[in-house]
Phi, psi and omega in degrees: 000137176259124177276129177259125175271132185286158175300126180251112183300140184262341176203175181297336180294342183261008173293129186248127178232149175260123182278156177295149178057023176251135183279297183225138182228128178251140184217134178233132179187153178052027171085017179222151178239134182231133170256131182246127182234147178275005176291144181287132182275161183273178176052066181294135178246115182268127173279113196285349188219142181275151173300339181287353181270024175101008177282167180286154189293136180267003176089033185297150175254007178240132179294117182256022181296337176253018179104164185293146188288328186298344181282342177256334186216130183286125176300155179272343180204154179223129187236137175254124185237155173258127186258335182214144184234152173281169181304332182262354177109015175278128177296131181246345181207130180248161175217141176245125189241124174268136174247142181247166190300329182274004182092357179289149177239151179214130180278118180241029182308309184290350182256350187280159170250130183258145177232144182239139181216167176054042181282137182281352179261006171102160186285349181268005182223146171264135178285321187235155165245131179248123183281174184297337180258015177083015177289133184260116177245129183264129177281326182218171169287139179156193183217152178198179178238140184235138167235160177235147180230152175196136180039050173082001175260151178231135178279174168297153175284150178236131179277133174237144181203158176204152180270355180197174181278158178279161171295165179283163180289147177274163169267129188235139177228121182242124185224157173237137177290349180244017177082210187286343176254123175253155177228175174304132184074007171291145180261132179243135179236136177231116185240133179240142180199167166087356182281153176214161183249131185300327184272359174083009176287151176308144179246135172239162185252134180254116181263133174234117177256143171232147179087010181246155176248345179262192181241124175295160176253128182260144177216131179256125179273165184297335181273002174097352179286155180234132180239135169247132183246136180226133175261114186303136181255165181297327180290347182275351182299138184092351182264157166259123184257135179221151177230126177233149186227137169240152174266141183235133182277175180259016178287161179302316175268083192293124174247161180232159170280180169296153169281133187243130177264134184267005180170171181293155180295150182249128182277136178257127182241155167285158173252135186283150172293165174285164182291143182281169173260131189236133178233154174235124187211165173286138176289123182298135181094356177242163181253140181280083178199182179304127184095343178283171179231149171238155185241134170256127181228132180241137177201175170087009176278143175235129178267128185296335183263006180075016179281154171298158183240138168242144181255137170252136184235137176227146184249153179230140176087007183269159188219071165084010176283174185270132172260141178230124174269108186277326180194175178299114177092008178228124173223147178243157177228138179263119188294141176241173178300328183284350177278353179295135178078359181259118176298128180252129176226165170219160177212160184215161174218158179257141183229136173297127183273070180235159181284161177091188183254016187260353182295139178251152181248155171289176169291158177286146181235127185261145174302142183300336182214152168259178183226146182213131173287136185285148176283341180270115182294343180263002179294132184297123173242122186286124179239333182201172185234142173253122183260130185240124177270122181255130177220042177280179178283153183299328185289341181271356185276142174231162175067225185254016175286140180242143178303141174058053179228169178244132182243132175264124182250122184286149174254114176287171185229138176262115183293335182283313186270351182055048183205163178297151173277128184277165175060039180245347183261125173246091186281000185291142179290000000 
C-alpha cells in the first residue's frame, strides 16, 4: 500500500478558501493542485460538540460572548486548515475558520460538519473520526480527502493519510476537591486510563490543561493509569480550568486519539475577607459640635488568600459635611448645622485588593453605636477634662472619693456662646 502524504502549506499565502457564490476554484502551490467544489460531499462526519460547551479555546479572533457570529451573518469564506502534524506528516488536528466581509475571523471547528471522500478503505467505511476540537483519529491505515461545511459553504478539500490506526480514546476523570467552585489551594486531579493501540505499541497520555499558570504534578500508578494533580494558584483566580487527555501511540509516526474531557471546567473564585470591626468616635482635639469632626474606623479583617485588604466606608445620617480619607479604613466627617438631631452612623466592609473584577467583599459591618448632636444649645457637651489632685485626710472624704487620687472633671460647652459653661467644676475635697 502506498501512503500519500498530504500537501502541507508552507505559509499563510497558501491558505485556500472557497468564497460564497463561487462554483469552482483551482489553486496550485507548493507542488500540489486542489480543486474546490461547492457540491456536497458524501459520508458526513458530524463534530458533536461546540467549543462553547466547556472545551479549550481555539484562539478565535472574534468575540463570541454573544454567540457565534455565523448565526447572525453568513461568512464570506470558509477555510479548512491543518493545525498539527505527526512526525511523518499525517494531519492530527484540523480547524475550520470562517472569514467575514470586514476581515474578521472566527474559529467554527466545533460547529462544522465534516465529509470524507476518495477513501482508500472503500465507500462503506470512514478512514477518520474528527473530534469536536478537530482532533483526527484514524480507524485504519490509508488515505482520504476531507472537507468541512457550514451554513451552505464548503471548504477546500484536505488530504489525510496515515500508515497505521490511532490508539483508542482514554477514559478520563477530572475532579476538584472543592466541587464546581475552586479557590486558591484547591486541588484538581485529572486521571487517564484504559487506552490501547491496535498495533500493540505502548500508549502514553498527553494532558492539556487550560486556565492554569502553574505546572501539574504527574504520577503513574501500577495499573498504568496516569494522574496529574494541580494546586490552584492565586494567579488562576477568574479562570476556568479544564483538563483534556489524548492517548498517543509509540510508533515512529506518532498518532493520537481524540482529546477527551473528564468533566466540566471548574471556575476559580476569590475568597472574601472576614467582616471588619467598625467604630465611630469623636476626633481627639476637636469639639463635638457644628464644625467638629467624627471618625469612622474599620480594622481587624483577614483575607483567606493572603491578599492586601482595602476598606470601603459609607456614612448614614450626614448632611453635606466634608469627608476626609485619612488612611485605609479611616475616614472623618465634619459636622454641619443640618446634622443637629440627626443620628450619624457608619459602616464598612473589606475587599480583596487585587486587580480585575474577581475581587470579593465581606458583608457590611456597622459601628456599635451612633452619634447625635443635641437640639439644646445649652446641653453639656464634653470637650475637655480638668484634672484635680486630692490629698486630704482619709477621714474627710465622702462618697466615692479616695485619698491621694486624681479626679477628671468634664467641662461642658455652650453651643450658643461658643464658650465653656462656668461654675460646673467643684474641686473641693
